[in-house]
C-alpha positions as CSV (number, residue, x, y, z in Angstrom):
1,M,-58.3,39.7,37.0
2,T,-60.9,41.7,38.7
3,Q,-63.7,43.8,37.3
4,K,-63.6,47.5,37.9
5,N,-66.9,49.0,39.3
6,N,-68.5,52.4,38.7
7,T,-66.7,53.1,35.4
8,L,-68.0,55.2,32.6
9,L,-67.0,52.8,29.8
10,S,-67.2,49.0,29.2
11,V,-65.4,47.4,26.3
12,V,-66.9,44.1,25.0
13,M,-64.7,41.8,23.0
14,P,-65.8,38.2,22.1
15,I,-62.9,35.9,21.1
16,Y,-62.9,32.6,19.3
17,K,-59.9,30.5,18.4
18,T,-58.0,33.5,17.3
19,D,-54.4,33.9,16.1
20,E,-52.2,35.0,19.0
21,T,-50.6,37.9,17.0
22,Y,-54.1,39.2,16.0
23,L,-55.4,38.9,19.6
24,R,-52.4,40.7,21.1
25,E,-52.7,43.5,18.6
26,A,-56.3,43.9,19.4
27,I,-55.8,43.8,23.2
28,E,-52.8,46.2,23.1
29,S,-54.8,48.7,21.0
30,V,-57.5,48.8,23.7
31,L,-55.1,49.0,26.7
32,A,-53.2,51.8,25.0
33,Q,-56.2,54.1,24.6
34,T,-55.8,57.8,25.5
35,Y,-59.0,57.4,27.6
36,P,-57.8,54.8,30.2
37,D,-60.7,54.4,32.6
38,F,-62.7,51.4,31.4
39,E,-63.5,47.8,32.2
40,F,-62.4,45.4,29.4
41,L,-64.7,42.3,29.1
42,V,-63.1,39.5,27.1
43,I,-65.6,36.7,26.4
44,N,-64.1,33.5,25.4
45,D,-66.4,31.5,23.1
46,S,-64.0,28.6,22.6
47,P,-63.8,26.9,26.0
48,E,-61.8,24.0,24.5
49,D,-59.0,26.6,23.7
50,E,-59.3,28.3,27.1
51,A,-55.8,27.5,28.4
52,R,-54.0,29.0,25.4
53,L,-56.2,32.1,25.1
54,K,-56.3,32.9,28.8
55,S,-52.6,32.6,29.1
56,I,-52.3,35.3,26.4
57,V,-54.8,37.6,28.1
58,D,-53.3,37.0,31.6
59,S,-49.9,38.0,30.3
60,Y,-51.0,41.6,30.3
61,N,-51.8,41.6,34.1
62,D,-54.1,44.5,33.7
63,K,-56.8,45.0,36.3
64,R,-59.2,46.5,33.8
65,I,-59.5,43.1,32.1
66,N,-62.4,40.7,33.1
67,W,-62.2,37.2,31.6
68,I,-65.4,35.3,30.9
69,T,-65.6,31.8,29.4
70,N,-68.7,30.4,27.9
71,S,-69.5,26.8,28.8
72,S,-70.0,26.0,25.1
73,N,-69.6,27.7,21.8
74,L,-72.5,30.2,21.6
75,E,-71.2,32.2,18.5
76,I,-70.6,35.9,18.3
77,A,-74.1,37.3,18.9
78,A,-74.7,35.5,22.1
79,S,-71.2,36.1,23.3
80,S,-71.6,39.8,22.7
81,N,-74.8,39.8,24.6
82,I,-73.1,38.1,27.6
83,G,-70.6,41.0,27.6
84,I,-73.3,43.6,27.4
85,D,-75.2,42.0,30.2
86,H,-72.0,42.1,32.4
87,A,-71.2,45.6,31.4
88,Q,-71.3,48.2,34.2
89,G,-70.4,51.3,32.2
90,L,-72.8,54.0,30.9
91,F,-71.2,53.5,27.5
92,I,-70.4,50.1,25.8
93,A,-67.8,49.9,23.1
94,M,-67.8,46.8,20.8
95,M,-64.5,45.4,19.7
96,D,-63.4,42.4,17.5
97,H,-60.5,40.1,18.5
98,D,-58.6,40.8,15.3
99,D,-59.0,44.5,14.7
100,I,-57.0,47.5,16.0
101,C,-58.4,50.6,17.7
102,M,-56.9,53.9,16.9
103,P,-55.5,55.4,20.1
104,M,-58.1,58.2,20.6
105,R,-61.1,56.0,19.6
106,F,-62.7,55.8,23.1
107,E,-61.9,59.4,24.0
108,T,-63.4,60.7,20.8
109,Q,-66.6,58.6,21.0
110,I,-67.2,59.4,24.7
111,R,-66.8,63.1,24.0
112,F,-69.2,62.9,21.1
113,L,-71.9,61.0,23.2
114,I,-71.6,63.4,26.1
115,N,-71.9,66.4,23.8
116,N,-74.8,64.9,21.9
117,P,-77.2,63.4,24.5
118,S,-79.9,62.7,21.9
119,I,-77.6,60.2,20.1
120,G,-77.9,56.6,21.3
121,F,-74.9,55.1,19.6
122,V,-72.0,56.2,17.4
123,G,-69.7,54.4,14.9
124,G,-66.9,55.8,12.8
125,Q,-64.8,55.5,9.7
126,A,-62.3,52.6,9.3
127,E,-59.3,51.5,7.3
128,G,-59.4,47.9,6.1
129,F,-56.1,46.2,5.8
130,Y,-54.9,42.9,4.3
131,P,-52.2,40.4,5.2
132,D,-49.8,42.0,2.6
133,K,-50.2,45.4,4.5
134,S,-52.2,47.0,1.7
135,S,-55.2,48.9,2.8
136,V,-58.5,50.5,1.7
137,R,-60.6,53.2,3.3
138,L,-64.0,52.0,4.6
139,D,-66.4,55.0,4.5
140,Y,-69.6,55.0,6.6
141,Q,-72.3,57.6,6.0
142,I,-72.6,60.6,8.3
143,S,-76.3,61.3,8.3
144,S,-77.7,64.9,8.5
145,S,-81.3,63.9,9.3
146,V,-83.4,61.0,10.6
147,K,-84.7,60.4,7.1
148,E,-81.1,60.1,5.7
149,L,-80.2,57.8,8.6
150,K,-83.1,55.5,7.9
151,Q,-82.5,55.5,4.1
152,S,-78.9,54.4,4.7
153,F,-80.2,51.0,5.8
154,F,-81.3,50.2,2.3
155,D,-77.7,50.8,1.0
156,G,-76.1,48.2,3.3
157,V,-75.0,48.0,6.9
158,P,-74.6,51.7,7.9
159,F,-72.3,51.0,10.9
160,L,-69.2,48.9,11.4
161,N,-70.0,46.9,14.5
162,P,-66.5,46.8,16.0
163,S,-66.4,50.6,15.7
164,V,-69.7,51.2,17.5
165,M,-70.1,52.6,21.0
166,F,-73.6,52.3,22.5
167,R,-75.2,54.4,25.2
168,K,-76.3,51.6,27.6
169,S,-79.6,53.3,28.3
170,A,-80.3,53.4,24.5
171,L,-79.8,49.6,24.3
172,G,-82.3,48.9,27.2
173,N,-83.3,45.3,26.9
174,L,-82.4,45.0,23.2
175,R,-79.6,42.6,22.3
176,Y,-78.1,40.9,19.3
177,D,-80.4,38.2,17.9
178,P,-78.5,34.9,17.9
179,N,-80.9,33.6,15.2
180,Y,-79.0,35.9,12.8
181,K,-75.7,34.2,12.0
182,V,-74.2,36.9,9.8
183,C,-76.3,40.1,10.2
184,A,-77.1,40.2,13.9
185,D,-75.5,43.7,14.0
186,Y,-77.5,45.0,11.1
187,D,-80.7,43.6,12.8
188,L,-79.9,45.3,16.1
189,F,-79.1,48.6,14.6
190,A,-82.4,48.5,12.7
191,R,-84.4,47.6,15.7
192,L,-82.9,50.4,17.7
193,I,-83.4,53.0,15.0
194,F,-86.7,51.9,13.3
195,G,-88.3,50.1,16.3
196,Q,-87.1,52.4,19.2
197,N,-86.5,55.7,17.3
198,I,-83.0,55.8,18.6
199,L,-80.7,58.3,16.9
200,A,-77.2,57.3,15.7
201,N,-74.4,58.6,13.6
202,N,-70.8,58.0,12.4
203,L,-67.8,60.1,13.3
204,P,-65.8,61.5,10.4
205,E,-62.5,60.2,11.8
206,V,-60.9,56.8,11.2
207,I,-61.2,55.1,14.6
208,L,-60.5,51.5,13.7
209,H,-58.2,49.4,11.5
210,Y,-60.4,46.5,10.3
211,R,-58.6,43.3,9.4
212,F,-59.3,41.4,6.2
213,H,-58.2,37.7,6.1
214,N,-56.9,35.6,3.3
215,A,-59.6,33.0,4.0
216,S,-62.5,33.6,1.6
217,T,-66.0,33.7,2.8
218,S,-68.0,30.6,1.5
219,L,-70.8,30.9,-0.9
220,N,-73.1,29.7,1.8
221,Q,-72.1,32.7,4.0
222,Y,-72.8,35.1,1.1
223,L,-76.2,33.5,0.5
224,L,-77.0,33.6,4.2
225,A,-76.0,37.2,4.5
226,E,-78.2,38.1,1.5
227,E,-81.1,36.2,3.0
228,E,-80.7,37.9,6.4
229,T,-80.3,41.3,4.9
230,N,-83.5,40.9,2.9
231,K,-85.3,39.7,6.1
232,V,-84.3,42.9,7.9
233,Q,-85.0,45.2,5.0
234,T,-88.5,43.6,4.5
235,W,-89.6,44.4,8.0
236,I,-88.2,47.9,8.0
237,S,-89.8,48.6,4.7
238,E,-93.2,47.4,6.0
239,L,-92.7,49.5,9.1
240,T,-91.6,52.6,7.1
241,F,-94.3,52.6,4.4
242,S,-97.1,51.5,6.7
243,S,-96.6,54.4,9.1
């Protein structure tokens, strides 16, 4: 598999010991996009499972795919950063290994970013679905002002990470902080918007199907998420109210 140069879009998808069916559905939803000109960076964060996972990815025989394997398990934030560092596109779309992109996701987001040059990154609406095929709409705020955008950070994570497309120039040298185990995306969005004054928004369309799993999140994960959320909100509050 070879990397395609001089492309407008890079797609970054870390994978880790994922179910084959989930992985295939995610890959196929990316390869079937109505906007076809992209490089697809698949970062394997489970080198001990490389043979199985690489055989699945190689079965697509698609030149847009670029396989990268970490030498050890680095977790999702660091793996995402590796993908971003390898990305050659002007735009970078994030993707999870068990979600499903709607067919026009990339086309819609690229059009939005081209038509709105002041916007640094864009997310969108999603539909969450469960193993029993039931689903629920996941709504993300569409902000009409900078004030509204910043206020949305105090109501929870205002963007769904696997729905986000960054303008690479907006990211600059900023990356996901691996010290955050649960909320690295929330932290990065905050540093872009509060620290760098980057503008962002969500599209009104559902652009992603987000998979919920049967496995329940442990109490420790909930507590860690709360701790990390408070950490981010503390510094953005200090920055907001001291300025």
